[in-house]
C-alpha positions in Angstrom: 0.0 0.0 0.0 2.7 2.4 1.0 4.7 1.7 -2.2 1.6 2.3 -4.3 1.0 5.7 -2.7 4.6 6.7 -3.3 4.4 5.6 -6.9 1.1 7.5 -7.4 2.7 10.6 -5.8 5.8 10.3 -8.1 3.6 10.0 -11.2 1.5 13.0 -10.2 4.7 15.0 -9.6 6.0 14.1 -13.0 2.6 15.0 -14.6 2.5 18.4 -12.8 6.1 19.2 -13.8 5.3 18.3 -17.4 2.2 20.5 -17.4 4.0 23.5 -15.8 3.0 26.9 -17.0 6.7 27.9 -17.2 7.8 26.8 -20.7 11.5 27.5 -19.9 13.8 29.7 -22.0 13.2 30.3 -25.7 16.0 28.3 -27.3 15.5 29.3 -30.9 18.5 31.7 -30.8 20.6 28.8 -29.5 20.0 26.6 -32.6 21.5 26.9 -36.0 21.6 29.4 -37.5 22.5 31.1 -34.2 21.3 34.5 -33.3 24.5 35.6 -31.7 23.2 39.0 -30.6 20.4 37.4 -28.6 22.8 34.9 -27.1 25.2 37.7 -26.2 22.4 39.8 -24.7 21.3 36.9 -22.5 24.8 36.3 -21.3 25.2 40.0 -20.5 22.0 39.9 -18.5 23.1 36.9 -16.5 26.4 38.5 -15.7 24.7 41.7 -14.5 22.8 39.5 -12.0 26.0 38.1 -10.5 26.1 40.7 -7.7 24.7 40.3 -4.3 24.1 42.4 -1.1 27.8 42.6 -0.4 29.3 42.7 -3.9 28.1 44.8 -6.8 27.6 43.1 -10.2 30.5 43.5 -12.6 30.2 46.3 -15.2 30.1 45.6 -18.9 33.3 46.8 -20.6 33.3 46.2 -24.3 36.9 47.3 -24.6 38.0 43.9 -23.2 39.3 41.5 -25.8 41.1 38.2 -25.7 44.3 40.3 -26.1 43.9 42.5 -23.0 41.7 40.4 -20.6 41.6 37.1 -18.7 39.4 34.2 -19.5 39.1 30.5 -18.6 38.0 29.0 -21.9 35.6 29.6 -24.7 32.3 27.7 -25.4 31.8 26.8 -29.1 28.4 27.4 -30.6 28.3 24.8 -33.4 26.3 22.0 -35.0 27.5 19.7 -32.2 26.7 22.1 -29.4 23.4 23.9 -29.7 20.0 24.2 -28.2 19.6 23.4 -24.5 23.2 22.1 -24.3 24.6 25.3 -25.6 22.3 27.4 -23.3 23.4 25.4 -20.3 27.1 25.6 -21.1 26.9 29.4 -21.6 24.9 30.0 -18.4 27.3 27.8 -16.4 30.3 29.7 -17.9 28.8 33.0 -16.7 27.7 31.6 -13.3 31.3 30.2 -12.8 32.4 33.9 -12.5 30.1 34.6 -9.4 31.6 36.8 -6.7 32.0 33.9 -4.3 33.8 31.7 -6.9 36.1 34.5 -8.1 36.9 35.5 -4.5 38.0 31.9 -3.8 40.1 31.6 -7.0 41.3 35.2 -7.6 41.1 36.8 -4.2 38.2 39.1 -5.1 35.2 39.4 -7.4 35.6 40.7 -11.0 34.8 44.3 -11.6 34.5 44.4 -15.4 33.5 41.8 -18.0 32.7 41.4 -21.7 31.1 38.7 -23.7 33.5 38.4 -26.7 32.6 36.4 -29.8 34.8 35.1 -32.6 32.9 33.9 -35.7 34.2 31.3 -38.0 32.0 30.2 -40.9 28.7 30.2 -39.0 30.1 28.8 -35.8 31.2 30.9 -32.8 33.7 30.8 -30.0 32.1 32.6 -27.1 34.3 34.0 -24.3 33.5 35.5 -20.9 36.3 38.0 -20.4 37.3 39.8 -17.2 
């Protein structure tokens, strides 16, 4: 009896989550052909939300390039990485630079950032620069 109730509750939970009114993010920009301006705008928005009560969010500085800034790695937007996987990879790349994480690894939060994109025949390398 107890197992039956648990199974019913699990099924109801799955049904409710499948019928959720929140459809999630619009991923059309994250699929070929990529709308890199929408992707970049999303990433800038995520970065501007990195601040908290103690630490202000970093400022967008479009003068930062791969030649004069630091970065960990790029994320490739390509045929093999698109849709939800690309969205998740880019969001994780931005969240990696949170004030707490950067304080642990760099001794303090970042103050400036840029989302830098290098295009190559319809694919893109996307960088979070700081």
